[in-house]
C-alpha positions in Angstrom: 81.5 45.3 103.8 82.3 47.5 100.9 79.4 47.6 97.6 80.1 49.2 94.8 78.3 51.1 93.5 76.5 49.9 90.6 75.0 51.7 87.7 74.7 54.7 87.7 73.5 58.1 89.4 71.1 59.7 88.6 70.7 63.1 87.4 67.8 65.6 87.2 67.0 69.0 88.5 64.4 70.1 91.0 63.0 72.5 92.9 60.2 74.5 94.5 58.5 77.1 91.9 56.0 78.7 94.4 55.9 76.0 97.2 55.4 73.2 94.6 57.6 70.1 93.8 58.4 70.3 90.2 61.4 67.7 88.4 63.4 69.3 85.1 65.3 64.8 85.2 63.9 65.4 81.4 67.2 65.4 78.9 68.9 67.1 82.8 72.7 68.1 81.8 75.2 70.5 81.7 77.8 71.9 78.9 80.9 73.5 80.3 82.0 75.6 76.8 85.6 77.0 77.4 86.9 78.2 73.4 86.2 81.5 74.5 88.7 82.8 76.5 86.0 83.1 79.5 84.0 79.2 80.8 80.4 79.5 80.8 78.4 76.8 82.6 74.8 75.7 81.6 72.5 73.7 83.6 69.6 72.2 81.1 66.3 70.3 81.8 62.6 69.5 80.9 59.7 68.7 82.8 58.0 66.1 80.4 60.1 64.2 77.1 56.1 66.2 75.0 56.5 69.4 75.7 59.5 71.5 75.5 58.7 73.3 78.8 58.1 73.6 81.8 61.8 74.2 81.0 65.1 76.0 83.2 67.9 77.1 82.7 70.9 77.8 84.8 73.4 80.1 84.0 77.4 80.3 85.4 79.2 83.4 83.2 83.1 84.1 84.4 83.7 87.0 82.3 87.2 87.0 83.7 88.4 84.1 82.2 90.1 81.3 85.5 87.6 78.1 86.3 84.0 77.7 87.5 85.1 75.8 91.0 82.8 74.6 94.2 81.1 78.2 95.2 78.3 80.8 96.0 77.4 82.1 92.6 74.8 85.1 92.6 73.7 88.1 90.6 75.1 90.9 92.9 78.7 89.7 90.9 79.0 91.5 87.7 82.6 94.1 89.5 84.2 90.5 89.7 83.0 89.2 86.7 81.2 86.5 87.1 76.8 86.9 85.8 74.5 84.2 87.4 71.0 83.8 85.1 68.2 81.5 84.8 65.6 81.1 82.4 62.5 78.8 84.0 59.7 78.6 81.8 56.4 77.0 82.4 54.3 74.7 80.6 52.3 77.8 79.2 55.8 78.9 78.3 56.0 82.3 80.1 59.3 83.3 80.8 60.5 84.0 84.8 64.3 85.4 84.1 66.7 85.8 86.7 70.0 87.7 86.1 73.5 89.3 86.6 72.3 93.1 86.1 75.3 95.7 86.0 72.8 99.2 86.9 71.0 97.1 90.0 73.9 94.8 92.6 72.0 94.6 95.6 69.0 92.6 94.4 67.9 90.9 97.1 66.9 88.2 98.0 69.9 87.4 94.6 69.5 84.2 92.3 72.4 81.8 93.7 73.7 78.8 92.2 75.9 77.1 94.7 78.2 74.4 93.0 78.9 71.5 95.6 81.2 69.5 93.2 83.0 69.7 90.0 83.9 67.7 88.0 85.4 66.9 83.8 82.1 64.8 83.9 79.3 66.2 87.2 78.4 69.3 88.3 76.7 68.8 91.7 74.7 71.5 94.2 71.9 73.8 94.8 69.0 76.8 93.6 66.9 79.3 94.5 66.1 82.9 94.2 63.2 84.9 92.4 62.4 85.5 88.6 60.4 87.6 87.5 58.5 88.0 83.6 59.0 90.6 80.9 62.8 89.6 80.7 63.5 89.4 84.6 61.1 93.6 85.0 58.2 91.6 86.5 55.3 92.8 87.0 55.1 89.6 87.9 57.5 86.2 89.2 57.4 82.8 90.9 59.7 81.8 93.7 62.7 79.2 92.9 63.2 77.4 97.0 65.2 74.5 97.3 66.0 73.2 93.9 69.7 70.9 94.4 71.2 69.0 91.6 73.2 66.6 90.4 73.8 65.8 86.0 76.6 65.2 83.5 78.6 67.4 82.4 78.2 66.6 78.0 
């Protein structure tokens, strides 16, 4: 017997930050902007309705054009025209960042976003890697693991 799915899919962004399970399900959405001549995908969410932070923002940009498709994207792909970023703001609004750096293309471990499915209306995938304070320079940092997202593209 086939039972159709009733209602909408649950929109979520979750991960572990230094081993602590965290959700960013408030206003969890994605945006895909092609107005610049190259695609920019942003995935954003917050943890609470009472404050902007904690929040997370994931980004993929394909500077050489084309489409953002299912696949694995890392901060070490600048040579192929792909940049990846992650902004995590903790409850005290301290920013932790990871991003593509043309002068450091051997970041290890590399912050990685994997898109397992992308349609005109939804993007699904995983993410993980280190993020650092002071604009990504450190010395303080957090480790993001087991990140998953399933959000509408609006």
